[in-house]
N, C-alpha and C positions, 0 to 999 in steps of 0.2 A: 603591059598584056607580058604573057607566062607566056612564054621563048623554050621554054625546057626546063628540065632541075633547077634548083638552085636561085630562078629567077622567080624577081617578084613585079606582084599589083605596083602597078605605079600608084599614088599616097594615092589624088582623089579619087578610082579606082577600089582600090582598096577601101577608102571611105563608103561606097556605097553602098560596096559590096556589104562592105561589113552591117548598115544600116541595114540594109531587107535583109540580111540571115538573121537578124535581131528581130524585126519583124515576125519574119516564117517562123520562126519561137515564139512569137507572145500567139498567132494566135493560132497553132500547134496548141499551144498550154491552154490556151481559152478555148477551145474543140474537147482537148481531152475531158477538162471540166465537166466541162456542158452535158456529155457523152457518158461522164462516169457517173453526174444527177439520175443521165436519164434509167439509167439502167437502175441506178439503186431504187428510184420509181415504181420500176417494171419489175423489182421482185417482190415488195410495198402488192401493188396489183394483184402479183400470181403470190403472193401470199393470200388476204382479202378474198383474189377467187374461191381460193385454198375452204377455202375454211366457210365458208358462204358456201359453197357446192356439198359439203359434210354435216351442217347444221341442213338444210334442204331433204336429200336424203334419210336423216336421223330425222325428223320431221316427218318427212311422208312413209317413213317408218313409226311412229308411232302412234298417227292417226292408223292401220290399217291395226297398231296393236291392237287401240282401242276395238277396235269390230271387233275383230278376234284372237287373241290371247298366242293360238297356239306358231298363226300362223306371225304377229310382232314381235314372237321369239328368235321364231328364222332369218328374219327379214333385216333382227337387225345385228347373227349372227354372220348372214350374209354384209351387213356392211359397214361391220367388225373386216374380217376375212380383204375385204375389195381391198378398206384402207393399206393394209401388212404389203 
């Protein structure tokens, strides 16, 4: 047991603590890799969602433009400003 500065643990206790610390370090590494992978998946999903959203807006603008060219051009300008 540690009583003060300069004292060390008995070997069996030190070995047990070292083993426990190694397990914690391994678990933290696994959790880190899992979280990093999830973050990458979320970034990809967000990019896909943004692309789909913009394509939907563009498609709706083209539908309106097919009916009325002036309104369609106005919607395309509004879409372009909205993206900025």
